[in-house]
Gaussian input, Z-matrix of N, CA and C with variables (Angstrom, degrees):
# hf/3-21g

backbone

0 1
 N
 C     1     B1
 C     2     B2     1     A1
 N     3     B3     2     A2     1     D1
 C     4     B4     3     A3     2     D2
 C     5     B5     4     A4     3     D3
 N     6     B6     5     A5     4     D4
 C     7     B7     6     A6     5     D5
 C     8     B8     7     A7     6     D6
 N     9     B9     8     A8     7     D7
 C    10    B10     9     A9     8     D8
 C    11    B11    10    A10     9     D9
 N    12    B12    11    A11    10    D10
 C    13    B13    12    A12    11    D11
 C    14    B14    13    A13    12    D12
 N    15    B15    14    A14    13    D13
 C    16    B16    15    A15    14    D14
 C    17    B17    16    A16    15    D15
 N    18    B18    17    A17    16    D16
 C    19    B19    18    A18    17    D17
 C    20    B20    19    A19    18    D18
 N    21    B21    20    A20    19    D19
 C    22    B22    21    A21    20    D20
 C    23    B23    22    A22    21    D21
 N    24    B24    23    A23    22    D22
 C    25    B25    24    A24    23    D23
 C    26    B26    25    A25    24    D24
 N    27    B27    26    A26    25    D25
 C    28    B28    27    A27    26    D26
 C    29    B29    28    A28    27    D27
 N    30    B30    29    A29    28    D28
 C    31    B31    30    A30    29    D29
 C    32    B32    31    A31    30    D30
 N    33    B33    32    A32    31    D31
 C    34    B34    33    A33    32    D32
 C    35    B35    34    A34    33    D33
 N    36    B36    35    A35    34    D34
 C    37    B37    36    A36    35    D35
 C    38    B38    37    A37    36    D36
 N    39    B39    38    A38    37    D37
 C    40    B40    39    A39    38    D38
 C    41    B41    40    A40    39    D39
 N    42    B42    41    A41    40    D40
 C    43    B43    42    A42    41    D41
 C    44    B44    43    A43    42    D42
 N    45    B45    44    A44    43    D43
 C    46    B46    45    A45    44    D44
 C    47    B47    46    A46    45    D45
 N    48    B48    47    A47    46    D46
 C    49    B49    48    A48    47    D47
 C    50    B50    49    A49    48    D48
 N    51    B51    50    A50    49    D49
 C    52    B52    51    A51    50    D50
 C    53    B53    52    A52    51    D51
 N    54    B54    53    A53    52    D52
 C    55    B55    54    A54    53    D53
 C    56    B56    55    A55    54    D54
 N    57    B57    56    A56    55    D55
 C    58    B58    57    A57    56    D56
 C    59    B59    58    A58    57    D57
 N    60    B60    59    A59    58    D58
 C    61    B61    60    A60    59    D59
 C    62    B62    61    A61    60    D60
 N    63    B63    62    A62    61    D61
 C    64    B64    63    A63    62    D62
 C    65    B65    64    A64    63    D63
 N    66    B66    65    A65    64    D64
 C    67    B67    66    A66    65    D65
 C    68    B68    67    A67    66    D66
 N    69    B69    68    A68    67    D67
 C    70    B70    69    A69    68    D68
 C    71    B71    70    A70    69    D69
 N    72    B72    71    A71    70    D70
 C    73    B73    72    A72    71    D71
 C    74    B74    73    A73    72    D72
 N    75    B75    74    A74    73    D73
 C    76    B76    75    A75    74    D74
 C    77    B77    76    A76    75    D75
 N    78    B78    77    A77    76    D76
 C    79    B79    78    A78    77    D77
 C    80    B80    79    A79    78    D78
 N    81    B81    80    A80    79    D79
 C    82    B82    81    A81    80    D80
 C    83    B83    82    A82    81    D81
 N    84    B84    83    A83    82    D82
 C    85    B85    84    A84    83    D83
 C    86    B86    85    A85    84    D84
 N    87    B87    86    A86    85    D85
 C    88    B88    87    A87    86    D86
 C    89    B89    88    A88    87    D87
 N    90    B90    89    A89    88    D88
 C    91    B91    90    A90    89    D89
 C    92    B92    91    A91    90    D90
 N    93    B93    92    A92    91    D91
 C    94    B94    93    A93    92    D92
 C    95    B95    94    A94    93    D93
 N    96    B96    95    A95    94    D94
 C    97    B97    96    A96    95    D95
 C    98    B98    97    A97    96    D96
 N    99    B99    98    A98    97    D97
 C   100   B100    99    A99    98    D98
 C   101   B101   100   A100    99    D99
 N   102   B102   101   A101   100   D100
 C   103   B103   102   A102   101   D101
 C   104   B104   103   A103   102   D102
 N   105   B105   104   A104   103   D103
 C   106   B106   105   A105   104   D104
 C   107   B107   106   A106   105   D105
 N   108   B108   107   A107   106   D106
 C   109   B109   108   A108   107   D107
 C   110   B110   109   A109   108   D108
 N   111   B111   110   A110   109   D109
 C   112   B112   111   A111   110   D110
 C   113   B113   112   A112   111   D111
 N   114   B114   113   A113   112   D112
 C   115   B115   114   A114   113   D113
 C   116   B116   115   A115   114   D114
 N   117   B117   116   A116   115   D115
 C   118   B118   117   A117   116   D116
 C   119   B119   118   A118   117   D117
 N   120   B120   119   A119   118   D118
 C   121   B121   120   A120   119   D119
 C   122   B122   121   A121   120   D120
 N   123   B123   122   A122   121   D121
 C   124   B124   123   A123   122   D122
 C   125   B125   124   A124   123   D123
 N   126   B126   125   A125   124   D124
 C   127   B127   126   A126   125   D125
 C   128   B128   127   A127   126   D126
 N   129   B129   128   A128   127   D127
 C   130   B130   129   A129   128   D128
 C   131   B131   130   A130   129   D129
 N   132   B132   131   A131   130   D130
 C   133   B133   132   A132   131   D131
 C   134   B134   133   A133   132   D132
 N   135   B135   134   A134   133   D133
 C   136   B136   135   A135   134   D134
 C   137   B137   136   A136   135   D135
 N   138   B138   137   A137   136   D136
 C   139   B139   138   A138   137   D137
 C   140   B140   139   A139   138   D138
 N   141   B141   140   A140   139   D139
 C   142   B142   141   A141   140   D140
 C   143   B143   142   A142   141   D141
 N   144   B144   143   A143   142   D142
 C   145   B145   144   A144   143   D143
 C   146   B146   145   A145   144   D144
 N   147   B147   146   A146   145   D145
 C   148   B148   147   A147   146   D146
 C   149   B149   148   A148   147   D147
 N   150   B150   149   A149   148   D148
 C   151   B151   150   A150   149   D149
 C   152   B152   151   A151   150   D150
 N   153   B153   152   A152   151   D151
 C   154   B154   153   A153   152   D152
 C   155   B155   154   A154   153   D153
 N   156   B156   155   A155   154   D154
 C   157   B157   156   A156   155   D155
 C   158   B158   157   A157   156   D156
 N   159   B159   158   A158   157   D157
 C   160   B160   159   A159   158   D158
 C   161   B161   160   A160   159   D159
 N   162   B162   161   A161   160   D160
 C   163   B163   162   A162   161   D161
 C   164   B164   163   A163   162   D162
 N   165   B165   164   A164   163   D163
 C   166   B166   165   A165   164   D164
 C   167   B167   166   A166   165   D165
 N   168   B168   167   A167   166   D166
 C   169   B169   168   A168   167   D167
 C   170   B170   169   A169   168   D168
 N   171   B171   170   A170   169   D169
 C   172   B172   171   A171   170   D170
 C   173   B173   172   A172   171   D171
 N   174   B174   173   A173   172   D172
 C   175   B175   174   A174   173   D173
 C   176   B176   175   A175   174   D174
 N   177   B177   176   A176   175   D175
 C   178   B178   177   A177   176   D176
 C   179   B179   178   A178   177   D177
 N   180   B180   179   A179   178   D178
 C   181   B181   180   A180   179   D179
 C   182   B182   181   A181   180   D180
 N   183   B183   182   A182   181   D181
 C   184   B184   183   A183   182   D182
 C   185   B185   184   A184   183   D183
 N   186   B186   185   A185   184   D184
 C   187   B187   186   A186   185   D185
 C   188   B188   187   A187   186   D186
 N   189   B189   188   A188   187   D187
 C   190   B190   189   A189   188   D188
 C   191   B191   190   A190   189   D189
 N   192   B192   191   A191   190   D190
 C   193   B193   192   A192   191   D191
 C   194   B194   193   A193   192   D192
 N   195   B195   194   A194   193   D193
 C   196   B196   195   A195   194   D194
 C   197   B197   196   A196   195   D195
 N   198   B198   197   A197   196   D196
 C   199   B199   198   A198   197   D197
 C   200   B200   199   A199   198   D198
 N   201   B201   200   A200   199   D199
 C   202   B202   201   A201   200   D200
 C   203   B203   202   A202   201   D201
 N   204   B204   203   A203   202   D202
 C   205   B205   204   A204   203   D203
 C   206   B206   205   A205   204   D204
 N   207   B207   206   A206   205   D205
 C   208   B208   207   A207   206   D206
 C   209   B209   208   A208   207   D207
 N   210   B210   209   A209   208   D208
 C   211   B211   210   A210   209   D209
 C   212   B212   211   A211   210   D210
 N   213   B213   212   A212   211   D211
 C   214   B214   213   A213   212   D212
 C   215   B215   214   A214   213   D213
 N   216   B216   215   A215   214   D214
 C   217   B217   216   A216   215   D215
 C   218   B218   217   A217   216   D216
 N   219   B219   218   A218   217   D217
 C   220   B220   219   A219   218   D218
 C   221   B221   220   A220   219   D219
 N   222   B222   221   A221   220   D220
 C   223   B223   222   A222   221   D221
 C   224   B224   223   A223   222   D222
 N   225   B225   224   A224   223   D223
 C   226   B226   225   A225   224   D224
 C   227   B227   226   A226   225   D225
 N   228   B228   227   A227   226   D226
 C   229   B229   228   A228   227   D227
 C   230   B230   229   A229   228   D228
 N   231   B231   230   A230   229   D229
 C   232   B232   231   A231   230   D230
 C   233   B233   232   A232   231   D231
 N   234   B234   233   A233   232   D232
 C   235   B235   234   A234   233   D233
 C   236   B236   235   A235   234   D234
 N   237   B237   236   A236   235   D235
 C   238   B238   237   A237   236   D236
 C   239   B239   238   A238   237   D237
 N   240   B240   239   A239   238   D238
 C   241   B241   240   A240   239   D239
 C   242   B242   241   A241   240   D240
 N   243   B243   242   A242   241   D241
 C   244   B244   243   A243   242   D242
 C   245   B245   244   A244   243   D243
 N   246   B246   245   A245   244   D244
 C   247   B247   246   A246   245   D245
 C   248   B248   247   A247   246   D246
 N   249   B249   248   A248   247   D247
 C   250   B250   249   A249   248   D248
 C   251   B251   250   A250   249   D249
 N   252   B252   251   A251   250   D250
 C   253   B253   252   A252   251   D251
 C   254   B254   253   A253   252   D252
 N   255   B255   254   A254   253   D253
 C   256   B256   255   A255   254   D254
 C   257   B257   256   A256   255   D255
 N   258   B258   257   A257   256   D256
 C   259   B259   258   A258   257   D257
 C   260   B260   259   A259   258   D258
 N   261   B261   260   A260   259   D259
 C   262   B262   261   A261   260   D260
 C   263   B263   262   A262   261   D261
 N   264   B264   263   A263   262   D262
 C   265   B265   264   A264   263   D263
 C   266   B266   265   A265   264   D264
 N   267   B267   266   A266   265   D265
 C   268   B268   267   A267   266   D266
 C   269   B269   268   A268   267   D267
 N   270   B270   269   A269   268   D268
 C   271   B271   270   A270   269   D269
 C   272   B272   271   A271   270   D270
 N   273   B273   272   A272   271   D271
 C   274   B274   273   A273   272   D272
 C   275   B275   274   A274   273   D273

   B1=1.4613
   B2=1.5564
   B3=1.2637
   B4=1.4812
   B5=1.4907
   B6=1.4758
   B7=1.4729
   B8=1.5767
   B9=1.2782
   B10=1.4449
   B11=1.6624
   B12=1.2796
   B13=1.3510
   B14=1.5464
   B15=1.1862
   B16=1.6837
   B17=1.4154
   B18=1.2967
   B19=1.5988
   B20=1.5416
   B21=1.2813
   B22=1.5152
   B23=1.5923
   B24=1.3549
   B25=1.4591
   B26=1.6899
   B27=1.3961
   B28=1.5176
   B29=1.5390
   B30=1.3331
   B31=1.4409
   B32=1.5932
   B33=1.4076
   B34=1.4035
   B35=1.5081
   B36=1.3733
   B37=1.4673
   B38=1.4929
   B39=1.2884
   B40=1.4034
   B41=1.5062
   B42=1.5418
   B43=1.2820
   B44=1.5883
   B45=1.4327
   B46=1.4145
   B47=1.5008
   B48=1.3669
   B49=1.4779
   B50=1.5703
   B51=1.4348
   B52=1.5423
   B53=1.5427
   B54=1.3082
   B55=1.5272
   B56=1.5277
   B57=1.2675
   B58=1.5530
   B59=1.4814
   B60=1.2526
   B61=1.5727
   B62=1.4238
   B63=1.2577
   B64=1.5422
   B65=1.6260
   B66=1.4042
   B67=1.4353
   B68=1.6173
   B69=1.4079
   B70=1.4684
   B71=1.5306
   B72=1.2668
   B73=1.5086
   B74=1.5851
   B75=1.3999
   B76=1.5733
   B77=1.3672
   B78=1.4000
   B79=1.4278
   B80=1.5455
   B81=1.3291
   B82=1.4703
   B83=1.5689
   B84=1.2983
   B85=1.5473
   B86=1.4899
   B87=1.4316
   B88=1.4805
   B89=1.5829
   B90=1.3891
   B91=1.4777
   B92=1.4419
   B93=1.4065
   B94=1.5006
   B95=1.5782
   B96=1.2891
   B97=1.4608
   B98=1.4859
   B99=1.3145
   B100=1.5768
   B101=1.4975
   B102=1.3113
   B103=1.3310
   B104=1.5188
   B105=1.3370
   B106=1.3842
   B107=1.6100
   B108=1.2093
   B109=1.5124
   B110=1.6098
   B111=1.3100
   B112=1.3465
   B113=1.4694
   B114=1.3265
   B115=1.5420
   B116=1.4893
   B117=1.3331
   B118=1.3739
   B119=1.4949
   B120=1.2882
   B121=1.5154
   B122=1.5660
   B123=1.3002
   B124=1.4575
   B125=1.6098
   B126=1.2342
   B127=1.3462
   B128=1.4552
   B129=1.3171
   B130=1.4847
   B131=1.4424
   B132=1.3489
   B133=1.4065
   B134=1.5332
   B135=1.3227
   B136=1.3926
   B137=1.6402
   B138=1.3582
   B139=1.4558
   B140=1.4740
   B141=1.2129
   B142=1.6549
   B143=1.5179
   B144=1.3075
   B145=1.5358
   B146=1.5036
   B147=1.4080
   B148=1.4102
   B149=1.5202
   B150=1.3684
   B151=1.5286
   B152=1.4879
   B153=1.3101
   B154=1.3976
   B155=1.4754
   B156=1.1614
   B157=1.6590
   B158=1.4716
   B159=1.2934
   B160=1.4155
   B161=1.4912
   B162=1.4070
   B163=1.3474
   B164=1.5477
   B165=1.1863
   B166=1.5008
   B167=1.4808
   B168=1.3853
   B169=1.5353
   B170=1.4528
   B171=1.3184
   B172=1.5174
   B173=1.5067
   B174=1.3134
   B175=1.3662
   B176=1.4924
   B177=1.3129
   B178=1.4410
   B179=1.4697
   B180=1.3953
   B181=1.3679
   B182=1.5381
   B183=1.2559
   B184=1.5257
   B185=1.5829
   B186=1.1663
   B187=1.5025
   B188=1.4931
   B189=1.3625
   B190=1.5972
   B191=1.4374
   B192=1.2937
   B193=1.5082
   B194=1.5138
   B195=1.2428
   B196=1.3890
   B197=1.4575
   B198=1.3944
   B199=1.4540
   B200=1.5932
   B201=1.2016
   B202=1.5873
   B203=1.5218
   B204=1.3168
   B205=1.4125
   B206=1.4358
   B207=1.4519
   B208=1.4315
   B209=1.5618
   B210=1.3201
   B211=1.3886
   B212=1.5807
   B213=1.3725
   B214=1.4113
   B215=1.6024
   B216=1.3426
   B217=1.3078
   B218=1.6407
   B219=1.3493
   B220=1.3614
   B221=1.5770
   B222=1.4236
   B223=1.3877
   B224=1.5855
   B225=1.2476
   B226=1.4234
   B227=1.4899
   B228=1.3469
   B229=1.5934
   B230=1.7023
   B231=1.2318
   B232=1.5204
   B233=1.5240
   B234=1.3299
   B235=1.4502
   B236=1.5900
   B237=1.4408
   B238=1.4914
   B239=1.4281
   B240=1.2415
   B241=1.5418
   B242=1.4942
   B243=1.3842
   B244=1.4013
   B245=1.4645
   B246=1.3329
   B247=1.5132
   B248=1.6195
   B249=1.2862
   B250=1.2817
   B251=1.6515
   B252=1.4531
   B253=1.3747
   B254=1.6153
   B255=1.2926
   B256=1.4107
   B257=1.4557
   B258=1.4481
   B259=1.3897
   B260=1.4813
   B261=1.3140
   B262=1.3927
   B263=1.6262
   B264=1.4107
   B265=1.4847
   B266=1.5600
   B267=1.2779
   B268=1.4440
   B269=1.5950
   B270=1.2880
   B271=1.4224
   B272=1.4367
   B273=1.3617
   B274=1.4243
   B275=1.5787
   A1=109.62
   A2=115.31
   A3=115.92
   A4=106.94
   A5=114.67
   A6=123.87
   A7=103.73
   A8=116.69
   A9=119.83
   A10=110.71
   A11=117.63
   A12=120.69
   A13=111.61
   A14=122.51
   A15=123.90
   A16=95.88
   A17=104.61
   A18=120.85
   A19=112.19
   A20=112.61
   A21=116.23
   A22=102.55
   A23=111.49
   A24=111.76
   A25=110.47
   A26=111.07
   A27=114.37
   A28=112.44
   A29=113.13
   A30=118.08
   A31=107.90
   A32=112.27
   A33=118.56
   A34=109.84
   A35=112.59
   A36=118.51
   A37=113.79
   A38=118.30
   A39=124.46
   A40=118.82
   A41=116.99
   A42=123.84
   A43=110.73
   A44=109.89
   A45=118.36
   A46=103.95
   A47=116.78
   A48=119.81
   A49=107.86
   A50=106.94
   A51=114.51
   A52=104.48
   A53=108.39
   A54=114.55
   A55=113.56
   A56=119.25
   A57=126.91
   A58=109.98
   A59=119.96
   A60=126.25
   A61=107.59
   A62=112.09
   A63=117.61
   A64=104.19
   A65=113.09
   A66=121.42
   A67=110.24
   A68=114.02
   A69=115.98
   A70=104.64
   A71=111.17
   A72=119.31
   A73=111.21
   A74=112.14
   A75=109.08
   A76=112.15
   A77=118.70
   A78=126.44
   A79=106.52
   A80=122.41
   A81=122.22
   A82=109.98
   A83=112.44
   A84=118.85
   A85=115.41
   A86=110.57
   A87=112.37
   A88=108.72
   A89=116.73
   A90=116.60
   A91=119.62
   A92=114.54
   A93=121.99
   A94=110.96
   A95=114.82
   A96=119.72
   A97=110.03
   A98=119.67
   A99=117.67
   A100=109.63
   A101=123.68
   A102=122.85
   A103=113.62
   A104=116.97
   A105=119.45
   A106=112.19
   A107=111.86
   A108=117.08
   A109=107.36
   A110=118.27
   A111=126.72
   A112=108.44
   A113=123.65
   A114=125.11
   A115=107.06
   A116=122.18
   A117=118.96
   A118=119.25
   A119=118.25
   A120=127.42
   A121=105.82
   A122=119.92
   A123=120.81
   A124=112.51
   A125=118.80
   A126=120.51
   A127=112.94
   A128=115.80
   A129=116.33
   A130=113.98
   A131=128.43
   A132=128.21
   A133=107.23
   A134=114.27
   A135=132.60
   A136=112.77
   A137=112.87
   A138=120.22
   A139=113.35
   A140=112.94
   A141=119.63
   A142=107.13
   A143=112.97
   A144=113.82
   A145=108.33
   A146=124.47
   A147=123.46
   A148=110.06
   A149=114.62
   A150=114.28
   A151=108.13
   A152=121.80
   A153=129.57
   A154=115.94
   A155=111.30
   A156=118.34
   A157=108.93
   A158=112.94
   A159=116.41
   A160=111.50
   A161=121.45
   A162=125.06
   A163=116.52
   A164=119.80
   A165=119.80
   A166=109.79
   A167=105.03
   A168=115.75
   A169=113.68
   A170=118.91
   A171=125.90
   A172=109.26
   A173=117.88
   A174=121.61
   A175=115.99
   A176=117.58
   A177=121.48
   A178=111.74
   A179=119.77
   A180=124.14
   A181=114.67
   A182=112.25
   A183=120.75
   A184=108.02
   A185=114.43
   A186=122.24
   A187=106.88
   A188=116.08
   A189=117.28
   A190=111.00
   A191=122.12
   A192=119.74
   A193=113.59
   A194=121.44
   A195=130.21
   A196=113.58
   A197=117.47
   A198=117.16
   A199=110.66
   A200=120.15
   A201=116.73
   A202=108.17
   A203=116.20
   A204=121.33
   A205=111.84
   A206=120.44
   A207=120.59
   A208=109.76
   A209=116.40
   A210=122.56
   A211=110.55
   A212=116.80
   A213=119.61
   A214=108.57
   A215=113.84
   A216=118.34
   A217=114.31
   A218=112.77
   A219=123.18
   A220=107.84
   A221=115.84
   A222=119.53
   A223=108.72
   A224=122.53
   A225=120.29
   A226=114.97
   A227=110.54
   A228=117.50
   A229=105.09
   A230=114.02
   A231=120.31
   A232=106.08
   A233=122.32
   A234=125.61
   A235=111.78
   A236=113.11
   A237=119.45
   A238=113.32
   A239=112.31
   A240=115.00
   A241=116.47
   A242=116.39
   A243=120.15
   A244=119.77
   A245=112.93
   A246=116.56
   A247=110.35
   A248=124.48
   A249=125.14
   A250=107.19
   A251=110.55
   A252=118.66
   A253=109.16
   A254=117.50
   A255=121.31
   A256=111.53
   A257=117.18
   A258=125.62
   A259=114.65
   A260=119.05
   A261=123.31
   A262=110.26
   A263=112.86
   A264=118.07
   A265=104.11
   A266=118.14
   A267=121.62
   A268=109.70
   A269=111.23
   A270=113.72
   A271=116.75
   A272=118.01
   A273=121.31
   A274=105.52
   D1=151.56
   D2=-175.54
   D3=-148.07
   D4=162.31
   D5=173.89
   D6=-123.79
   D7=144.40
   D8=-170.72
   D9=-137.02
   D10=144.39
   D11=176.68
   D12=-123.01
   D13=152.31
   D14=173.20
   D15=-107.28
   D16=-177.87
   D17=177.38
   D18=-70.42
   D19=145.05
   D20=-175.74
   D21=-90.58
   D22=92.69
   D23=-174.13
   D24=-124.56
   D25=-6.50
   D26=178.05
   D27=-86.23
   D28=118.80
   D29=-178.59
   D30=-90.42
   D31=126.09
   D32=172.27
   D33=-161.99
   D34=135.79
   D35=179.52
   D36=58.26
   D37=38.80
   D38=175.05
   D39=77.09
   D40=6.98
   D41=-179.22
   D42=-131.10
   D43=165.48
   D44=176.55
   D45=-97.42
   D46=136.80
   D47=-178.27
   D48=-121.76
   D49=166.55
   D50=173.97
   D51=-152.58
   D52=-175.55
   D53=177.61
   D54=-109.55
   D55=134.18
   D56=168.30
   D57=-98.91
   D58=115.37
   D59=-177.87
   D60=-126.24
   D61=161.34
   D62=179.88
   D63=-152.19
   D64=159.73
   D65=178.23
   D66=-61.21
   D67=-35.77
   D68=-175.88
   D69=-129.19
   D70=143.16
   D71=-178.24
   D72=-62.80
   D73=-42.56
   D74=177.22
   D75=-58.21
   D76=-46.31
   D77=-179.08
   D78=-58.28
   D79=-40.33
   D80=-179.94
   D81=-59.40
   D82=-53.06
   D83=177.28
   D84=-50.11
   D85=-47.93
   D86=-172.80
   D87=-68.93
   D88=-38.54
   D89=172.81
   D90=-62.72
   D91=-34.09
   D92=174.73
   D93=-63.73
   D94=-44.35
   D95=177.33
   D96=-66.47
   D97=-44.60
   D98=176.06
   D99=-64.27
   D100=-24.17
   D101=175.24
   D102=-80.90
   D103=-22.66
   D104=179.13
   D105=97.83
   D106=12.12
   D107=-175.48
   D108=-79.97
   D109=138.80
   D110=-177.40
   D111=-71.99
   D112=141.88
   D113=-178.12
   D114=-67.99
   D115=-23.73
   D116=173.60
   D117=-60.24
   D118=-16.50
   D119=177.21
   D120=-80.21
   D121=-4.62
   D122=-175.91
   D123=-75.53
   D124=136.98
   D125=173.63
   D126=-124.29
   D127=123.59
   D128=-171.55
   D129=-155.58
   D130=-179.63
   D131=-179.32
   D132=-62.88
   D133=141.57
   D134=13.18
   D135=-89.37
   D136=-8.67
   D137=-175.19
   D138=-62.00
   D139=-42.22
   D140=176.56
   D141=-144.99
   D142=156.61
   D143=-171.78
   D144=-84.82
   D145=-12.57
   D146=-174.25
   D147=-119.19
   D148=115.93
   D149=-174.77
   D150=-62.42
   D151=136.87
   D152=170.55
   D153=-163.76
   D154=172.78
   D155=174.01
   D156=-118.49
   D157=139.31
   D158=170.00
   D159=-93.25
   D160=120.23
   D161=-173.08
   D162=-127.93
   D163=149.41
   D164=178.50
   D165=-70.57
   D166=166.63
   D167=172.60
   D168=-56.97
   D169=-37.58
   D170=174.98
   D171=-58.85
   D172=-55.52
   D173=177.81
   D174=-60.97
   D175=-33.33
   D176=175.56
   D177=-62.98
   D178=-41.50
   D179=175.89
   D180=-55.61
   D181=-41.80
   D182=178.11
   D183=-71.78
   D184=-37.60
   D185=-178.15
   D186=-60.53
   D187=-51.31
   D188=174.96
   D189=-61.21
   D190=-34.63
   D191=177.78
   D192=-70.24
   D193=-21.29
   D194=175.87
   D195=-86.23
   D196=-15.54
   D197=173.69
   D198=124.34
   D199=4.63
   D200=176.41
   D201=-74.48
   D202=143.08
   D203=-179.94
   D204=-86.38
   D205=132.91
   D206=-179.90
   D207=-78.76
   D208=138.64
   D209=-171.71
   D210=-125.35
   D211=144.64
   D212=170.43
   D213=-74.91
   D214=173.22
   D215=179.12
   D216=-64.57
   D217=-28.01
   D218=-178.41
   D219=-74.94
   D220=-43.60
   D221=179.66
   D222=-69.94
   D223=-39.50
   D224=-179.27
   D225=-66.14
   D226=-30.09
   D227=177.08
   D228=-68.44
   D229=-41.97
   D230=-175.90
   D231=-67.70
   D232=-36.45
   D233=176.82
   D234=-69.61
   D235=-40.48
   D236=169.42
   D237=-51.17
   D238=-49.81
   D239=-178.69
   D240=-69.34
   D241=-28.19
   D242=173.73
   D243=-73.11
   D244=-33.60
   D245=-176.63
   D246=-103.21
   D247=-2.86
   D248=-176.20
   D249=-63.55
   D250=151.91
   D251=-177.30
   D252=-100.85
   D253=115.86
   D254=178.44
   D255=-52.36
   D256=128.89
   D257=178.79
   D258=59.70
   D259=12.53
   D260=167.97
   D261=79.34
   D262=22.88
   D263=-176.19
   D264=-107.02
   D265=140.02
   D266=-176.41
   D267=-68.65
   D268=140.78
   D269=176.36
   D270=-74.95
   D271=153.27
   D272=-172.79
   D273=-113.26

């Protein structure tokens, strides 16, 4: 299992943002908690089909130091497709 981050290229609210994703939703939540990211940054079904956190570039740097893998845009899209939840329903 692994946790991934893409480049912080999305500008919003005076910060650059990126995506934090993982192979498993429980692992994603554990890593985000370890990182100190608020649960309100979580994006998942039914709002979006792929569970992820939106994090700032600063949080991204810490995530990489904690072991998250840096991904290109193409790689994070492939991960998004792999972890997405069909029809927005939680996996069992």
